[in-house]
N, C-alpha and C positions, 0 to 999 in steps of 0.2 A: 486512763487516758493514753499513757504510753503503749499500753497493750493494744488498744484499739488501733492506734497509728501503726504499730507493727503489723497487725492483721491486714490493714488497708494496704499497706505498702507491699506486703507478700502477695496479696490478690492482685495488685497492680502488675508486679513483676511477672507473676503467672501468665496474667493476661497478654502482656507484651511479648513474653517468650513464646506463648502458644501462636500469637500472629506471625512472629518471625519464623518459627518452625513451620507454620502453614505456607508461608511464601517460599521457603526452601523446598517444601514438598512438592508445591505447584511447578516451581522451575525444573526440579528434577523429573517430574512426570512429563513436562513438555519436551525437555531434552531426550526423554526416552522415547517419546513418540517420533521425534525427528530421527533419532537413530534407527528405530525400528522401520521407518518409512525408507530410509536410506538402504538398509539391508534388503527390504522388499524390492526396491527398484533394481537391485544388482542381482538378486537370486531368483526372482519371479518373472514370468513374462508380463509385458505391459498390456493393460487392458485398452486395446486400440479403440473400440467401439465406444467405450465409456469416456475415452479421452477425447474423441471427436464431439461427443455430445456435450461434455463439459466446456470444450473450448468454444463452442457456439454459445452456450448459455452464459458463461462467465466473461468471455472476452468480445465475442461479436456483438452481443447485445449491450455491451458497455460502450460501444463507439459513439452512439448519439450523445450520450452524457459527457464523454470526454471531449467530443467535438465542440459541444456548447460552452463547457467550462473553459476550454482553452481559447476559443474564439473571443469570448467576453474578456478573458484575462489580458490577451494580447492587445485588444482594443483599448481597454481601460489604461493600460500601462503606456501605450502610445499617446493616448489623449492626455493623461497626467504630466508625463515627462515632456510632451511637446509644448504644452501651454506653460509649464514651469521653466523650460530651457529657452523658449522663445524670447523671454525677457532679456536673456544675455547673449542672444545670438547663436545658441546652441542646439537649435532644433534638428540639425543634420547629424546629430549623434544619437537621435532616437532609434534608428534601425539597429545600431550597434548595441544599445541598451536592451532593446526588446528581445533581439536574437539571442544575445548572451544569457539574459535572464531566463528565457524560456528554456533553452537547451540544457543549461547547467542547473538550474534550481526549479523554477515554477512549473515546467512540463512535467518532470519527474515527480514533483511533490503532489501537484494537483492530481496526476494520474493514480498515484498510490492512495491518496486520501479518497478518490472516488471509488477505487477498488476496495478499500476498507469499508466504505459506507454501504456500497451495493453489493459486492462479492463476499466480503468478510461476513457481513450479517446474513446474507443468503445461506452461505455454507453453515454457519452456526445453527441457523433455524432449521435447514433441511436435515442435516445429521442429527441435531437435537430431537426433532420430531420422530426420525427413526428410531433413535434411542430410547425415548420414553414409551414408544409403541412396541418395543421389543423386536424391532426388525433387525437391529444389529446382533442381537442374541440369536436370532433365527439364522443369520448368516453363519455365525460360528456353529451352530448346530448342524447346518448342512455341510460343514467342512470347508467353508470359504473363509477367507481371510478379509476382514473388514477393512484392513489398511489397503489391500490391493484393490478392493472394489469401490471404497469411498474416498480414500485419502490420496492414492497415488494419482488417479485421473485428474483430480483438482489441482494437485501441485504441479503436474506436468503441463496442464492447460495454462496456468498462470506463469510458469517459467518461460514457456514459449510465446505466450500472447502479450505479456506485459511490455516487452520491447516494442512490439507493434503499436499498442496503445500510446506509449510514450512518444514514439516517433510521430504519430498522428497528432498528438498534443503540441509536440514542437512545431510542426509544420502549420498547423491551424492557428496557433498563437501568433506566429510570425505573420500569416496572412491577415489575421485580425488587425495586427499593427499596421500592415501594408494598406488596409482599407482606411484607417484613420489618418495615416500619414499622407495619403494622397488626396483625400477629400477635405480634410481639415487643416492640415499643416502646409499643403502645397509642395510636398516633396514628389518628385517624379518616381513613378514605380521602378523604373530601370535603375536609378540611383539607390533606391531603398533595397532592392534585391542584391545589388552589387556590394553595398556596405554590410548587408548581412552575411553574405556569402564570404567576404574578407575577414570579417570579425570571428566567425566561428572556425575552430580547428577540430580536427578529427579526435583529438583527446577529449575535448569538451562533449562531443556527441557520445563517445564511449563511455564517459563518466556517468552522463545522465542516464543512458540506457542501462549500464551496470547496476547503478543504484536503484533503479525501477525494478529490475528483475530479482535483485536480492530482497528487497522490501516486499514485493508481491508474493515471494515464496513464503516468507514468514507470516504474511497476512493470511495466507492459505493454511498454514500450519495452525495459526491462532484460531481461525475459525473452525477448523477440524477438532482442535483440542477442546474448545468449549463445547462444541457440538457433542463429542463423545462422552463428556463429564456432565451432561444435562441430566437432572433429576426433577422430581416434583411436577411432572406433567406440564401443562401449558405455562404455568408460572416459571417454571424452570427454562422453559424454551425463551421466554422473553428475557429472563435475566442472562442466559448464555448468548443471546443475541446482542444485548447491550453491553456486556462485558467484552465481547469479541470486537465490537466497533471501537470501544473506548481504548482498549489495550493496543489494538492495532494502529489506531490514529496517534496515540502518545509515542508508540515504537517508531512510527515514520518521521514524526517531528523531531524527537530526540536523535534518532538515527541519522537523520539529514545533517543536523549540526555536526556530529562527530565525523560523518563521512566528508563533509565539506572541509573541516578543519585537517582531516587526514590528506585529502587531495592537494591542499595548499602546502602541507608540510613536504609531501612527496615531490611537489613541483609541477603537478597536472593542472 
């Protein structure tokens, strides 16, 4: 009996150790991809044509989704806060609450989650399909660097396009709140805009845009990483896509908590 327990315990420890080692190997491979891409950015010419194509596909085509998500978020916030605070005569604080929440938190977070769901999954599926059909190996055989052709254009597109999407989300969310505040709460549009302008500082805008840029870059790396590791044909593509979305979403949510805590400690 004791021998059986010892064997079971040994197998359990081996299984746990194997999973921990697998996690460390995955993190190492991911950091290696980030480092190799950084070196490629510095040492090799940027693929301008591919960057323009990816900017259109990843950023410009995400604008309608970002617009609808931010508009509904701002409208719902204004409606909920307005009805709740009207009981205490505080409905005129709605512009401040909506603008601050959109600029510092909700605008960047919803933008990054939309990027993770649409862009991260698309990158993982596209590169994963190229990997299982040996197109990535063909690039290497022809003397091309897959990082320069596949990873760099997507990372650059997200790095430059994410602040644009976040700014659109911020403005659209505030506009959604304006529509509700004007039509449902009886707040004059001029008063709403003035209070929104007075409550938002430049540091709030920079923090929100900075968070979005940082998260979007890592979402791009996560999508590329899972795409380049895709195996097992179409089943592997589906698994890579799912893993990319889940990991990117968790990274955004957890990272936002840490970033918010850090900004409050610094005093921003």
